Structures are given as C-alpha cells and as structure tokens.
C-alpha positions in Angstrom: 27.9 1.6 -0.9 29.0 1.7 2.8 31.4 -1.3 3.8 29.0 -2.2 6.8 26.0 -2.6 4.6 24.9 -6.2 4.7 22.7 -8.0 2.0 19.7 -9.7 3.6 16.5 -11.3 2.4 13.0 -10.0 1.5 11.3 -11.5 4.6 14.2 -10.2 6.9 13.8 -6.5 5.2 10.1 -6.5 5.9 10.4 -7.6 9.5 13.0 -4.9 10.2 11.1 -2.0 8.1 8.3 -2.8 10.5 10.1 -3.2 13.9 11.0 0.9 12.9 7.6 2.3 11.9 5.3 3.6 14.3 1.8 2.6 14.4 0.5 5.9 16.4 -2.6 6.5 14.4 -5.9 8.2 15.3 -9.5 6.8 14.6 -12.2 8.6 13.2 -15.6 8.2 12.1 -16.4 8.4 8.7 -19.3 8.0 6.2 -19.6 4.7 4.5 -19.4 6.4 1.1 -15.6 7.8 2.3 -14.3 4.2 3.7 -13.4 2.2 0.9 -9.5 1.8 1.4 -9.4 2.5 4.6 -8.4 0.3 7.4 -11.2 -0.4 10.1 -10.5 0.5 13.6 -12.7 -1.6 15.5 -14.4 -4.9 15.1 -18.2 -4.5 14.1 -20.9 -6.6 15.7 -24.3 -6.6 14.5 -27.4 -4.7 16.4 -29.6 -7.1 14.3 -30.3 -10.5 13.6 -29.7 -11.4 9.7 -32.3 -12.4 8.5 -34.2 -9.9 11.1 -37.4 -12.3 10.7 -38.1 -15.9 9.4 -38.8 -15.4 5.8 -39.7 -17.3 2.4 -36.7 -18.3 0.3 -39.0 -18.4 -2.6 -42.3 -17.6 -4.1 -45.2 -20.2 -2.9 -47.5 -20.7 0.0 -46.7 -20.9 3.5 -48.3 -23.7 5.6 -48.0 -26.1 8.8 -46.4 -29.1 8.2 -48.2 -31.1 10.8 -51.2 -30.7 8.2 -48.9 -33.4 5.9 -49.3 -36.6 8.1 -51.4 -39.0 6.9 -52.0 -37.5 3.3 -50.9 -38.4 -0.2 -52.1 -34.9 -1.3 -53.2 -31.8 0.8 -55.7 -28.9 -0.2 -55.2 -26.0 2.0 -57.5 -22.8 2.0 -55.6 -19.7 1.3 -56.1 -17.1 4.3 -54.1 -14.2 2.9 -50.7 -13.0 1.5 -47.6 -11.9 2.9 -45.1 -9.8 0.7 -42.2 -7.8 1.9 -42.7 -5.1 4.1 -46.8 -6.3 4.2 -46.8 -9.2 6.6 -49.7 -11.6 7.0 -50.3 -10.7 10.8 -52.4 -13.2 12.2 -51.6 -17.1 13.2 -52.5 -19.6 10.6 -54.9 -22.6 11.3 -54.7 -26.0 10.6 -55.7 -26.4 6.9 -54.5 -23.1 5.8 -51.8 -21.6 4.1 -50.4 -18.1 3.1 -49.6 -16.9 -0.5 -46.0 -15.5 -0.1 -43.1 -14.3 -2.3 -39.7 -14.3 -1.6 -38.7 -12.4 1.3 -42.1 -12.0 2.9 -42.7 -12.8 6.7 -43.5 -16.5 7.3 -46.8 -16.0 9.6 -46.9 -17.4 13.2 -48.0 -20.9 13.0 -46.4 -21.9 9.7 -42.8 -24.0 9.1 -42.5 -24.9 5.7 -43.2 -23.2 2.3 -43.9 -25.1 -0.9 -43.0 -23.3 -4.2 -45.6 -21.9 -6.7 -44.7 -24.7 -9.3 -45.5 -27.3 -7.3 -49.2 -26.3 -6.4 -52.4 -26.4 -8.3 -53.7 -22.9 -7.7 -57.6 -22.6 -7.4 -57.4 -18.9 -6.2 -59.0 -19.4 -2.9 -57.3 -23.2 -2.5 -54.1 -24.9 -3.2 -53.5 -28.6 -4.1 -50.2 -30.3 -4.1 -48.8 -33.9 -3.9 -47.4 -33.9 -0.1 -44.1 -36.2 -1.4 -42.9 -32.9 -2.8 -42.1 -31.2 0.1 -40.9 -31.7 3.4 -41.1 -29.6 7.0 -38.9 -26.6 6.9 -38.2 -26.4 3.2 -37.7 -22.8 1.7 -37.4 -20.9 4.8 -34.6 -18.5 6.0 -34.4 -18.3 9.5 -34.1 -15.6 11.9 -30.3 -15.1 12.5 -29.3 -17.9 10.7 -26.6 -15.9 8.6 -25.9 -13.7 11.8 -26.9 -13.1 15.4 -27.3 -10.1 17.5 -24.3 -9.3 18.9 -22.2 -11.4 16.3 -18.5 -10.1 15.2 -19.3 -9.5 11.4 -15.8 -7.4 10.8 -12.5 -7.6 12.3 -10.7 -4.6 13.4 -7.7 -4.2 10.8 -9.4 -5.6 7.6 -9.1 -2.9 4.6 -12.5 -2.0 3.7 -13.8 -3.1 0.4 -17.3 -2.4 -1.6 -18.4 -5.6 -0.1 -17.6 -4.8 3.8 -19.7 -1.5 3.1 -22.6 -3.6 1.6 -22.4 -5.3 5.0 -22.5 -2.3 7.1 -25.2 -0.9 5.3 -27.5 -4.0 5.4 -27.1 -3.6 9.5 -28.0 -0.4 9.8 -24.7 1.4 10.1 -24.2 4.6 8.0 -20.7 5.2 9.2 -17.7 3.2 10.6 -14.9 3.8 12.9 -11.6 3.7 10.6 -8.1 4.7 11.1 -7.4 8.0 10.0 -5.9 7.9 6.2 -2.3 9.5 6.2 -0.6 11.5 4.0 2.6 10.1 1.9 4.9 12.3 0.0 6.4 11.9 -3.4 9.6 13.0 -4.4 11.4 12.3 -7.9 14.7 13.0 -8.3 17.0 13.7 -11.5 18.2 16.0 -13.7 17.0 13.5 -16.5 13.4 13.9 -15.6 10.7 16.0 -17.5 7.0 16.0 -16.8 4.8 14.3 -19.3 2.8 16.7 -21.7 5.9 18.4 -22.2 8.5 17.7 -25.4 11.1 15.4 -24.1 14.5 15.5 -25.5 16.8 12.3 -26.0 18.8 12.8 -23.5 15.8 13.1 -20.9 13.0 10.7 -19.6 9.7 11.0 -18.6 8.5 11.1 -15.1 6.6 7.8 -14.9 7.3 7.3 -11.3 5.1 9.7 -9.5 2.3 9.1 -11.6 1.8 5.6 -11.0 2.7 5.6 -7.2 0.3 8.2 -6.8 -2.3 5.8 -8.5 -1.4 3.0 -6.5 -1.6 5.0 -2.8 -5.0 6.3 -3.9 -6.1 2.7 -4.5 -5.2 2.2 -0.8 -7.2 5.4 0.4 -4.1 7.2 1.1 -3.9 11.0 0.5 -0.9 12.0 -1.6 1.4 15.2 -1.7 3.5 15.0 -4.7 6.5 17.6 -4.4 7.3 17.1 -8.0 10.7 16.6 -10.0 13.8 17.9 -7.6 16.8 18.3 -9.6 20.1 16.7 -8.4 21.1 19.5 -5.9 21.6 18.1 -2.4 20.0 21.6 -0.8 16.9 21.2 -3.2 16.6 17.5 -2.3 17.1 18.2 1.5 14.7 21.2 1.6 11.9 18.6 0.0 12.5 15.7 2.4 12.3 18.4 5.4 9.3 19.8 4.2 7.7 16.4 3.5 8.7 15.3 6.7 6.5 17.9 8.7 3.4 17.5 6.2 3.6 13.6 5.8 3.3 10.3 7.7 5.8 8.4 5.0 8.1 9.7 2.4 8.9 7.9 -0.9 11.7 9.2 -3.0 12.5 7.7 -6.4 15.8 8.1 -8.0 19.4 8.5 -6.2 19.1 5.2 -4.0 22.6 3.7 -4.4 25.3 5.0 -2.7 27.6 6.4 -5.9 28.8 10.1 -5.6 26.0 11.2 -8.0 23.3 9.8 -5.9 22.6 12.8 -3.9 19.4 11.6 -2.2 21.1 8.6 -0.4 23.6 11.1 1.0 21.2 13.7 2.0 19.1 11.2 3.8 22.0 10.1 5.5 23.1 13.2 6.8 19.0 13.6 8.1 18.2 10.4 9.6 19.5 6.6 9.6 19.5 4.6 7.3 19.1 1.0 7.5 22.5 -0.9 6.8 21.1 -3.2 4.4 20.1 -4.2 0.9 17.8 -6.9 0.0 19.3 -9.2 -2.2 16.6 -9.2 -5.1 15.7 -7.9 -8.4 14.8 -5.9 -9.6 15.2 -3.5 -7.1 18.3 -4.0 -5.0 19.1 -0.5 -5.0 16.1 0.0 -2.6 17.0 1.8 0.5 14.7 2.2 3.9 15.6 5.0 6.3 13.6 6.7 9.0 14.1 10.9 9.4 12.8 12.0 12.8 10.5 9.1 13.1 9.2 9.5 9.4 9.8 6.3 7.5 11.7 6.8 4.3 11.7 4.5 1.1 14.3 5.5 -1.6 12.9 3.2 -4.5 15.2 2.8 -7.7 14.7 5.1 -10.4 13.6 2.7 -13.0 9.8 2.1 -13.4 9.6 -1.7 -13.0 12.1 -1.7 -10.1 10.5 0.7 -8.2 7.1 -1.0 -9.1 8.0 -4.1 -7.9 9.8 -2.8 -4.3 6.7 -0.6 -3.8 4.2 -3.8 -4.2 6.3 -5.8 -2.0 7.7 -3.4 0.8 6.1 0.1 0.7 2.4 -1.1 0.1 2.7 -3.4 3.5 4.1 -0.9 5.4 1.6 1.6 4.8 -1.2 -0.9 5.1 0.6 -1.9 8.7 0.9 2.0 9.6 -3.0 2.3 8.9 -3.7 -0.8 11.4 -3.4 -4.0 9.7 -1.9 -6.7 11.0 1.5 -8.6 9.7 1.7 -10.9 8.1 -1.7 -10.0 6.2 -0.3 -6.6 5.0 2.1 -8.5 2.8 0.9 -9.7 -0.7 -0.8 -12.8 -0.5 0.4 -15.5 -2.6 -1.0 -18.2 -5.0 0.4 -21.4 -6.3 0.4 -21.9 -10.3 2.6 -24.2 -12.3 5.4 -22.9 -14.4 4.6 -22.6 -17.9 8.1 -22.9 -19.4 11.4 -23.7 -17.8 12.9 -20.8 -15.7 16.5 -19.9 -14.8 17.6 -17.4 -12.3 21.2 -16.6 -10.5 20.8 -18.5 -6.9 21.5 -16.5 -4.0 18.8 -13.9 -5.0 15.0 -13.8 -4.8 13.8 -12.6 -8.4 10.4 -11.0 -8.8 9.5 -12.2 -12.5 6.5 -10.5 -14.6 4.2 -13.2 -15.8 1.3 -14.0 -17.3 -1.4 -16.3 -15.9 -3.7 -18.8 -17.5 -5.5 -21.8 -17.3 -4.5 -24.6 -19.3 -6.2 -27.5 -21.4 -6.2 -29.5 -17.7 -7.5 -26.5 -15.8 -4.7 -25.9 -14.4 -3.4 -22.3 -13.3 0.2 -21.5 -15.0 2.3 -18.6 -14.8 4.6 -18.0 -17.6 7.5 -15.2 -17.3 7.2 -12.6 -20.2 10.0 -12.3 -22.6 11.4 -8.9 -21.2 12.2 -8.8 -17.5 14.3 -5.5 -17.9 13.9 -2.9 -15.0 13.1 -0.4 -17.5 10.4 -2.0 -19.6 7.3 -0.2 -18.4 5.4 -1.3 -21.4 5.9 -4.8 -20.3 3.8 -4.0 -17.1 0.8 -3.7 -19.2 1.0 -7.3 -20.2 1.8 -8.8 -16.6 -0.9 -9.6 -14.4 1.4 -11.5 -12.0 4.9 -11.8 -10.0 6.5 -15.2 -10.0 8.4 -15.2 -6.7 11.6 -17.0 -6.8 13.1 -17.5 -3.7 16.8 -17.0 -3.0 17.9 -20.6 -3.3 16.4 -21.5 -6.2 18.3 -21.6 -9.5 16.1 -23.8 -11.8 12.2 -24.5 -12.3 11.0 -26.9 -14.6 8.1 -26.3 -17.1 5.3 -27.7 -14.5 6.7 -27.4 -11.3 4.6 -25.2 -8.4 5.8 -21.3 -8.6 4.5 -18.9 -6.0 2.5 -15.8 -7.6 1.5 -12.6 -6.4 -1.3 -11.4 -8.4 -1.1 -8.0 -9.8 -4.9 -7.6 -10.1 -5.2 -7.8 -6.5 -2.1 -5.7 -5.6 -3.0 -2.7 -7.9 -6.8 -2.5 -6.8 
C-alpha cells in the first residue's frame, strides 16, 4: 500500500466517490414494460383526477341524504341502475334511488350510498332504518386520491412495479427515464475457472462475475462480462481500455491490494487516478476506487463475501446516483433491530455482519449474526437476510440493544 494512503470511514468514502463521478446521462422515452429498475427522469403529473368521477365504494343503493330527514324508516323507489361503464344518466328525484355496484358512477343528485345488506329489497322499492346510514357514506369522491396536475411520481425515483401501475392507471403508456448505462465486469486471477468446467484443487470457480451480473441486472443495468483475465498486466490493461470505451462504469474483482502480485492495482495506477484511501471496514478493506478518463472504476476484493458487501455498500449506490437518484437515498436504507446476542468487534473499523432477522416472542425485530463471518464463506449468504452495520467506534453490543441493519432482500431486488 502506498505510504500516502489514508484510512477513512464508510461515509467519507461515499462522499468522495460521488464527488468524482459524473451524472451526464441522457433521458429517453420507454414503454412501461421496459422501465422497472430504471430511474425516472422527470416529475410525473396526473392528467386526470383519481377517481375520475364520484363513485360507489360498495354495492348498494345511491340516494339523496335529504330524504332521511324526520324519518325513522325510509322507502325509496328504484329508478334504475349504475354499473361501472354503464352509468345512470338522469338526475335523481326526491324519493328515488339507484341500484349501484362498486365503482359505479354516483348519479347526479345523489350524495349517499347504503349497502345492500342494510336494506329490504322488494325489487321496485327498498326500505331501511335511517339510523344505519349518514350523509356521504360509501362514496369515493372525484379527485379525493389525486387531483389534476398533482405530482404523483418524483424525478429520481427507481421505478418498481407499483410505479408502473400508477402510470398505467393515469393513462401513460411510456415514461421518461434516464438511459440505463452499461457496466463492465472484469474478473482477474490465474486461479479462477469458469463454472461448468472441472476445477482442480488449486483453482477456484469464478462466482463474483455471476452474482455481480445478477445484482446489476436487478438495477436495470446492462452488463458486459469480459470474462476471466489472467494475471498479466498487458491483458488486464487491454480489458480495462476496451471497457472504458464501451461502459459507463467498470468493476474489477481481484488484485485490488497494492502488493507485487496485484496487477490490477498496478495497471489502474498507470491508466488513471486511484483515490489515496482505503475504507476501514470488514469485510472489504482492500476495495479501491479510481477514475480512468472520466470512467469510475471499482476494484473489489476477490473474496466473494467481501465483493458482495462492498458492491452493496458502495457500487450499487454509485450506479443509482449516476442514473439520477439523489444522495443520500441512493445508499442502503437502514432499519433498527435488537441484537439477538452479545456482539463483539474490533473498535476503529466498521463491520458488516451477515445476520438472520426474526421476530421474537415479544414481537420485536431481532438481528443475530451468523456464526461464520469469513470473507470467503459464500454459502452463508443464502442464510443471511440482513447486514448488521456496526460503526467504527463500537466494540461491544449487548443482547437486546439496538443495531442498524441493511435488509438484503431490499438491496438484492
């Protein structure tokens, strides 16, 4: 490690990374079927009121509340029907009602709906106790959810299926999104071999490229996998130069440290500017960040768990920021749980512990670290549903004390 390299906190690293990346991305119009995972490029205002008309919240009969005055029991004449798409088009008169179903337009002159089960229906007339209904019951008023021109979706959100439902319900068939950019994946190491081939004892399967590609695609990002690059400076250089020309961001796994055999670090040092810091954290301390001709480049540790954690805590948020999502919303959202056991850690560094979340007998959310916290323990990831984020200054957490948790189910989907 160069002598001028300093150790900084997770928060300091995030701030420095965002200072060095560009958000010069273009916006494009895309059909709704193609926008999940993308970042919305402009506010969306509703062109219509929601509901578009006053309608019934249940099956029943619509009538004038003024007919209730001075009566303990009321009998009304059924003037017609109002069903969704088939409204009753005349104005209701005193002493009349309209049979209506859920979502049916409330006829002019009506201001109340009484449920079917509260009336005696004789076909042409209905009778009911006036004490069981009040003016305005069971109505969904025009515009009570959304008014015309109201902003319903804000620029910068990452679009999920619920947002698509909102857009479609307002009549939109397309949305303006920031154009998804391409991320290049480069795995380095003579010890790596692709899954599907026999693996000698001295070799390792390349897991990093596969799970990183899956995480990236969940973000709506296009991925170019450059495969496994041998520990050869020229080969690594050519891969990075090609990725720089064709990708908006580059992720290299392996060779992140600055030892004599970590060729990725050496090549990146010659091509661009490596930040003179490391993050004092576990796992993931070897992670480095650089800029190569305006292209952000992350060097992630080769150990799968360390690569996994550093991707979720740094790379994911950087991609979201570059796609238009603002800080701090681009970084992992936290929840608070109670420690499921006593937790010890080395002070002076942040630690992200794979944990199991559960609701205890008292209805309290707990987070319990899994026993194996090794950086290479890939199978443990299938058991974890949270990362306990312990700050630098913490050295001990007593069982039952609050801890900050990043939910893996949210970060991976």
